[in-house]
C-alpha positions in Angstrom: 22.0 27.9 0.3 19.6 25.6 1.8 17.0 26.4 -1.4 19.6 25.2 -3.7 20.3 22.0 -1.6 16.7 21.1 -1.5 16.4 21.8 -5.5 19.6 19.3 -5.7 18.0 17.1 -3.7 14.8 17.0 -5.5 16.6 16.6 -8.9 18.4 13.6 -7.7 15.3 11.7 -6.7 13.6 12.5 -10.1 16.7 11.7 -11.7 16.9 8.2 -10.0 13.2 7.9 -10.7 13.3 8.4 -14.2 16.4 6.0 -14.6 14.8 3.2 -12.4 11.5 3.4 -14.9 14.0 3.4 -17.9 15.5 0.2 -16.7 12.3 -1.5 -15.9 10.8 -0.5 -19.3 14.1 -1.7 -21.1 13.8 -5.2 -19.2 10.3 -5.7 -20.0 10.6 -5.0 -23.8 13.6 -6.7 -24.1 12.4 -10.0 -22.7 9.3 -9.2 -24.3 10.5 -9.1 -27.8 13.3 -11.6 -27.3 10.5 -14.1 -26.2 8.4 -13.2 -29.2 11.2 -13.9 -31.7 12.0 -17.2 -30.0 10.8 -20.3 -32.1 9.6 -23.5 -30.6 12.9 -25.2 -31.8 15.0 -23.3 -29.4 13.3 -24.8 -26.4 12.2 -27.9 -27.9 12.4 -31.5 -26.1 16.0 -33.2 -26.7 16.5 -36.4 -24.5 20.1 -36.4 -25.1 20.5 -33.0 -22.9 18.5 -34.1 -19.9 19.5 -32.6 -16.4 22.8 -30.6 -17.8 23.7 -28.1 -14.9 24.2 -24.6 -15.7 27.1 -24.1 -18.1 28.0 -22.2 -20.9 26.2 -23.9 -23.7 23.0 -24.0 -21.8 23.1 -20.7 -19.2 20.2 -21.8 -17.3 20.4 -25.7 -17.6 18.3 -28.2 -19.0 15.1 -29.7 -17.6 14.0 -33.6 -17.4 13.0 -33.3 -21.1 16.3 -31.8 -22.3 14.7 -28.4 -23.2 16.7 -25.3 -22.7 15.7 -23.4 -19.9 17.1 -20.3 -20.6 14.8 -19.9 -23.8 11.9 -21.5 -22.1 12.0 -19.2 -19.2 12.5 -16.3 -21.4 9.5 -17.2 -23.8 7.5 -18.0 -20.6 8.1 -14.5 -19.2 7.2 -12.9 -22.4 3.9 -14.9 -22.3 3.4 -13.7 -18.7 4.0 -10.0 -19.9 1.4 -10.2 -22.6 -1.1 -11.6 -20.4 -0.1 -8.9 -17.7 -0.4 -6.2 -20.4 -4.0 -7.4 -21.5 -5.0 -7.8 -18.1 -4.2 -4.5 -16.7 -5.4 -2.8 -19.7 -8.8 -4.0 -19.2 -8.6 -3.9 -15.3 -7.9 -0.2 -15.5 -10.4 0.6 -18.1 -13.1 -1.0 -16.1 -11.7 1.0 -13.1 -11.7 4.4 -14.6 -15.2 3.7 -16.3 -16.8 2.8 -13.0 -14.9 5.0 -10.7 -15.8 8.5 -12.9 -19.4 7.6 -13.5 -20.2 6.2 -10.0 -18.7 9.5 -8.7 -20.3 11.9 -11.3 -23.8 10.1 -11.2 -23.8 9.5 -7.6 -27.1 7.8 -6.3 -27.9 4.1 -6.8 -25.4 3.6 -9.2 -22.9 4.9 -6.9 -24.0 2.3 -4.3 -24.6 -0.5 -6.6 -20.5 0.3 -7.9 -19.3 0.4 -4.2 -21.3 -2.8 -3.4 -19.2 -4.7 -6.2 -16.3 -3.2 -5.0 -16.7 -4.3 -1.4 -17.8 -7.8 -2.8 -14.6 -8.2 -4.8 -12.3 -7.0 -2.1 -13.9 -8.8 0.6 -13.9 -12.3 -0.9 -10.2 -14.1 -1.1 -8.3 -12.6 -4.0 -6.5 -15.9 -5.2 -9.9 -17.9 -4.7 -11.8 -15.5 -6.7 -9.3 -15.2 -9.2 -9.0 -19.0 -9.6 -13.0 -19.6 -9.7 -13.4 -16.7 -12.6 -10.4 -18.5 -14.6 -11.7 -22.0 -14.1 -15.2 -21.0 -15.1 -13.6 -19.2 -18.2 -12.0 -22.3 -19.4 -8.7 -21.6 -18.0 -6.0 -20.9 -20.8 -4.8 -17.5 -21.8 -8.2 -16.2 -22.1 -9.5 -17.4 -19.0 -6.3 -16.3 -16.9 -6.5 -12.7 -18.7 -10.0 -12.1 -18.0 -9.6 -13.8 -14.3 -6.9 -11.4 -13.5 -8.5 -8.4 -15.2 -11.9 -9.0 -13.2 -10.2 -9.2 -9.9 -7.9 -6.3 -10.1 -9.9 -3.4 -10.7 -11.7 -2.6 -7.3 -8.7 -0.6 -5.5 -7.8 1.4 -8.5 -11.8 2.3 -8.9 -11.8 3.6 -5.4 -9.0 5.7 -5.9 -10.5 7.4 -9.3 -14.0 7.9 -7.5 -12.3 9.8 -4.5 -10.4 12.2 -7.2 -13.6 12.6 -8.9 -15.3 13.2 -5.8 -13.1 16.0 -4.8 -13.3 17.6 -8.1 -17.0 17.5 -7.7 -16.6 20.3 -5.3 -14.3 22.4 -7.0 -15.7 26.0 -8.4 -14.8 25.6 -12.0 -17.0 22.1 -12.2 -19.8 23.8 -10.3 -19.7 27.0 -12.9 -19.7 24.7 -15.7 -22.7 23.1 -14.3 -24.4 26.5 -13.8 -23.5 27.8 -17.5 -25.7 24.8 -18.8 -23.0 22.2 -19.4 -23.9 18.6 -19.9 -22.6 16.3 -17.3 -20.7 14.5 -20.0 -19.0 17.6 -21.5 -18.0 18.3 -17.5 -16.4 14.8 -17.3 -14.6 14.5 -20.6 -13.2 18.3 -19.9 -13.0 19.1 -16.6 -12.6 15.6 -14.5 -10.9 13.1 -16.7 -7.7 15.4 -17.3 -7.3 15.4 -13.5 -7.7 11.7 -13.2 -5.4 10.6 -16.0 -2.1 10.9 -13.6 -3.7 8.4 -11.3 -5.1 6.2 -13.9 -1.7 5.7 -15.7 0.1 5.1 -12.2 -2.3 2.6 -11.2 -2.2 1.0 -14.6 1.6 0.5 -14.0 1.3 -0.8 -10.5 -1.4 -3.2 -11.6 1.0 -4.7 -14.3 3.5 -6.7 -11.7 0.6 -7.8 -9.6 -0.9 -9.1 -12.7 2.0 -11.1 -13.9 2.5 -12.5 -10.0 -0.9 -13.7 -10.0 -1.1 -15.4 -13.5 2.1 -17.2 -12.6 0.5 -18.3 -9.1 -2.6 -19.6 -10.4 -0.5 -21.4 -13.4 1.7 -22.9 -10.6 -1.2 -24.2 -9.0 -2.9 -25.6 -12.2 -5.6 -23.3 -12.9 -4.1 -21.2 -15.4 -2.1 -21.9 -18.6 -1.7 -25.5 -19.8 1.0 -27.5 -19.2 2.3 -27.8 -22.9 2.6 -23.6 -22.9 6.1 -22.3 -21.9 5.0 -20.3 -18.7 6.7 -19.3 -15.5 4.2 -21.1 -13.4 4.1 -24.0 -15.4 8.4 -24.0 -15.1 8.3 -23.7 -11.5 5.4 -26.3 -11.0 7.5 -28.7 -12.9 10.9 -28.0 -11.0 9.0 -28.6 -7.5 9.1 -32.8 -8.5 12.8 -32.5 -9.0 14.6 -29.7 -6.7 14.6 -32.2 -3.9 17.0 -34.4 -6.4 19.4 -31.3 -6.6 18.1 -29.8 -10.0 18.0 -26.4 -8.2 18.4 -24.6 -11.5 15.2 -25.7 -12.7 13.6 -23.2 -9.8 16.2 -20.5 -9.1 16.7 -18.8 -12.7 13.2 -18.9 -13.7 12.2 -17.5 -10.1 15.0 -14.5 -10.5 13.7 -13.5 -13.8 10.1 -13.6 -12.4 11.2 -11.7 -9.2 13.2 -9.3 -11.2 10.3 -8.1 -13.7 7.9 -7.8 -10.5 10.3 -5.7 -8.0 11.5 -3.7 -11.2 7.9 -2.8 -12.2 6.7 -2.3 -8.5 9.6 -0.1 -7.9 8.9 2.1 -11.0 5.5 2.4 -10.3 6.0 3.8 -6.9 8.6 6.1 -8.6 6.2 7.1 -11.3 3.8 7.8 -8.4 6.0 10.2 -6.5 6.7 12.1 -9.7 3.1 12.4 -10.4 2.2 13.6 -7.0 5.1 16.0 -6.6 3.9 17.7 -10.5 0.2 17.9 -9.0 1.4 19.6 -6.2 3.5 22.0 -8.2 0.2 22.8 -10.1 -2.1 23.2 -7.2 0.5 25.5 -5.4 1.2 27.6 -8.8 4.8 26.5 -8.3 5.0 25.9 -12.0 3.7 29.2 -13.1 5.5 32.2 -14.4 7.4 33.9 -11.9 
């Protein structure tokens, strides 16, 4: 009885996690496709529609230039998604290369990588991001590289710790004694075990990348003002929110918060699913009865 109840609880948790991951994926993919399909005419300037509050014709209202805030917010969030995906991919690639190589090679190279990790994590995160973005000329490339170069240290530490534990495994030592090269051991015995940590870290990096891109754009160090972006929209709304134009900040903020919260929760759910699968593999629970 207790065993069946435990199985039911685990199944429910797994089902809820899969549903949450699907909801987050549908939201992100839907916003991305819709935003990319929009033409500039959908959110163009129209002074005859200045400061219209939310209504059936303009779901999110219009801004001080008469631009449709629904379409502009959709386009802005899709731009943030593109930057977030690119930054997460670059950052996670740096993390997996440094994490595996530092633990597998060891010695001075490992000390050098950990020194870079400590330097990046020791500096104020947002300040370092702004400096890198400003140094690279801001814009989409500057923001993407700025976010990418500041989000790899924590994932690097996780991957390094995973590889260090694998170095003491019997099959790894046996592979070295059989004359296998370090590259062979890394690709055949270490990399497959690191993939779950890498995928989970990649998913969890994505909401942070979107949030930080919007933050530095809001502060004026990211995307230019003429580019539709959530940070730009929120920055412009601060000039008019005291005059009662509440919709300029509310709806874009909700769209951004929904994307961040959904994907962060999906990443945590994926982490639990990966951890439970790893535990079953180590304990042999998934093997034949």
